[in-house]
N, C-alpha and C positions, 0 to 999 in steps of 0.2 A: 504493500500500500504506500501511496505517496504521503509523506509528511510535509505539509506546506511550509515553505520558507517565506515568511511575511515580507522580509526585505526585498527578496527577488521578485515577488509578485507585485509589490508596490512599484518597483522599478519598471516592470512591464506595463502596468497600468499608466504610469506617468508618461512613458514614451508614446503610448497610444493616445493618451489625452492631449499631449502636446501637438501631435500630428493633427488631431481633430481641431484643436484650438487655432492652429495656423490657417486652416481652411475657414473656420468660423470668422476670423478677423477679415476675411475677404468677402464680406457680406454681399456685395453687389454682384459677385461672380459665382455664388453657390448655385449649382445645378441640381435639380431635383427630378428623380424619376419615381415611378410608382410601381410597387410590387403587386403580385396577384391578389393579396389580401387587402389592397388599398392603403397600405402603409407606405410612407415616404422613404426614399433611399438617397443618400448623398455620397459623394466621394469620401467624406469623413468617416461614414460607417464602414466603408470598404477598407480604407487605410488603417483604421483602428483594428479591424478584424485581422488584417494581414500581420500587423505588428504583434498582436496578442497571440495569435496562432503560432507564429514562429518562436516567440518567447517561451510559450508553454511546451512546445515540442522539445526545446532544449533542456527542460527540467525533468523529462522522463516520458516513458512511452505509454501513457494512458490516453484514452480517447478524448477528443474535443468535440463539443457540440456548440455551435455558434449560430446566432440568428442569421448571420450573413454567409454561413457556410452551407455545404450540401448536407441535407438531412439524411442520416443513415436510415436504413430500413428498420422497422420495428423488430424484426427477427434478429437483427444485429444488436440493437440497443438493449434488448432483453437480457443479453449476456453480460452487460456491463455491471460490475460491482462498484466501480468508482469511475468518475470522469469529470472533466472540466466543462462547466456550462457558462457561456459568456454572452453578454450583450455588449457588443463593441461600442455602441452609442445609444444609450437609453435616453429617450426624450428627443428624438429627431425632430418632432414638430416644434418643440421649444427652440432647438438649434436653428431651425429655419426662420422662426419668428424673431430670433435675436434676443430671447429673454436670458440666455446664459444658464438655464436650468436643465442641463444635460449632464450625463454621467457615463463613466466607463465602469463596467461591472464584470467581475471575474469570481466564479464560485467553484468550489470543489464539492461534488456530490458523492457521498459514500452510502451505499445501501439505501438509496432514495432520500437521504437526508442531507441538507446543506450544512457541512461541517466547517467550512471556511469561506469567507467572502471578503472581497475588496470592492469598495465603491469609491471612485475617484471623481472629483468635481474639478474639471480643468480650469474654468473661469476664475474660481477662488483658490485654486491650488490646494485643496483640502482632501485628505484621505479619511475614509472610515473603514475600519477593518475589524472583523470578528472571527473568533475561532472557538469551537465547542470545547467546553471544559477549561478554557483559558481566559476568555473575556473579550471585551471590545475596547477599541481606542480610536481616538481622533488625532490626526497628525496634520500640522500646517506645513506644507512644503515637502519636497522630496527628502530632505535631510533634517526636518524639524523634529522637535521633541514630541513624544507620544503621550497623550493625555487620556487616561482611562475614562470611559464613559459608562453611564448606567441610566436605565429608565427611571423616571419619577415614580413614586408611589401612585397608584391609581386614585384619581380624585373622587371625593364624595360629591354628590349632586350639589351640595352647598357651595363648593368651590368652582364648579363649572367644568366642562369638558373642553379640552383643546383639541379640536378635530382638524385633520388635514385632508384635503381632497384634491382630485386631479384638476389641473388647470385646463386641460384639453378635453376631458371626458366627464360627463355627468349622467345622471339617471334618475327616473322617478323614485326608485328605492332609496336613493341618497336623500332626497327631500323628505321621504317618509321617516327615515331614521332621524334626521335632524329635528323634525317636528316632535318626535317622541322623546328627545333628550330635553330634560327640564331646564338646563342652562348650558350653553355652549358658545364657543368662539370657533368660527370656521376660517381656515387659511387655505388658499389654493396654491399648490406648488407642483412643478413638473418633475417627471422622472422618479427615480428611486430615492430622491431627497426626502420624500414623505416618510419613509421608513427610518431614515437617518435622524430626522427631527425627533421621532419617538425614542430612538436609541440614546440620544444625548439629553433626554429629559425636557425637550422643548415642546412636545406634543404628547397626546395620550392615545389617540385613536385615528386610524386610517381605514375606513370602510371602502371596499371596492366591489361594485356590482357589475361593472362592464367587463368585457373580455380582456384578459391578459394572457401572455404566454409564459412558459416556465422560465425562460431566460430573463423576463422582466423582473422577477421577484427573487430569484435564488440567492444572489450575492447579498442583497439587502436583508433578506430573511436571516441569513447567517449572522450578519452584523447585529440585527435586532435581538435575535435569540441569545447571542453571546452577551448582550447588554441587559438581559433579564426579561425581554419581551416575548411576544408570541405572534405567530401568523396562523390564523385558524380558518379552516373551511367553514363558511357561513352556515352550512346545513348540518354538518356533523360535529362541529366544534373541535375537530381534531387538527393537528398541525398539517400544513401543506406538505405534500411529499412529491417526489420527482421521478420521472421515467418509469411510472407504474402502469402506463397505458400507451396505446399508439398515438393518440392525440397529445399535443403539447399545450393545449389550452388549460389554464387554471380554472377552478370553480370560483365563484364569488367568495371573498374572504374578508376578514377583519384583522388588521395588524394593530396590536395594542401593547401598552406597557405591561399589562397583566389582565387576566380576565376576572374582573370583580363580579360578585353576585348580581350587581345591578346590570352590568353589561351582558352577562350570560342570560339573565331574564329577558333583556331587551332583544337579544339575538333570537332566542327561542320564540318570543312573541311575534317577531317579524317573519320568521319562517312559517309559523302557523297562519 
């Protein structure tokens, strides 16, 4: 099994992020094409994919699954005990809009569980990293000091809920949930930054009802869980798991600091 080298993986993410950032700064000349699922693709997605793939191959011979790579057959993926799962540029829509809220994501999946994750934010040069049974940290810059991060205690209704939502996607279920929360603040953020805000104690809950793919959540889930949080399937209240079926679509989920009795009751009531 691969034992992740955080320093080496942060370095790979940094190089990929800098390549994307160089293209991002050329805002007037960013060319966009559209994939079969109606999601956007830019040169930055492809450059980041190439850099990460080459970097990971140099670390060992385990499989790599990338949003921008060729999807292996399910019969092949079923045999994987561990593999790298990457989203070379999460938040491509925000990248195109120029909001700066895009990230580079690298996760190590072992027996369907994200056990290590790096989320890099090129515009702010900030890393978030999490490893199972080790913890999570935030790092400013490639060679900066690492600061341990931890989720906040889950709020009581008296103190309000700090909810984060997608800047580019919304849903009727989201409005239903917000109406059921007795007191809340809603902040919209792009990409996997929503998970990271919870991991560093700046938010409490990220409910997602629209479609996401496994590469959208894996690295950030590893960070959040290492910081004491959870990412739960909305229907089963069990943690999200990976590569357990042919489809790579995630179910609706809730990322949270912890599942309090209040949140569990709310989730079960909305399921019903």
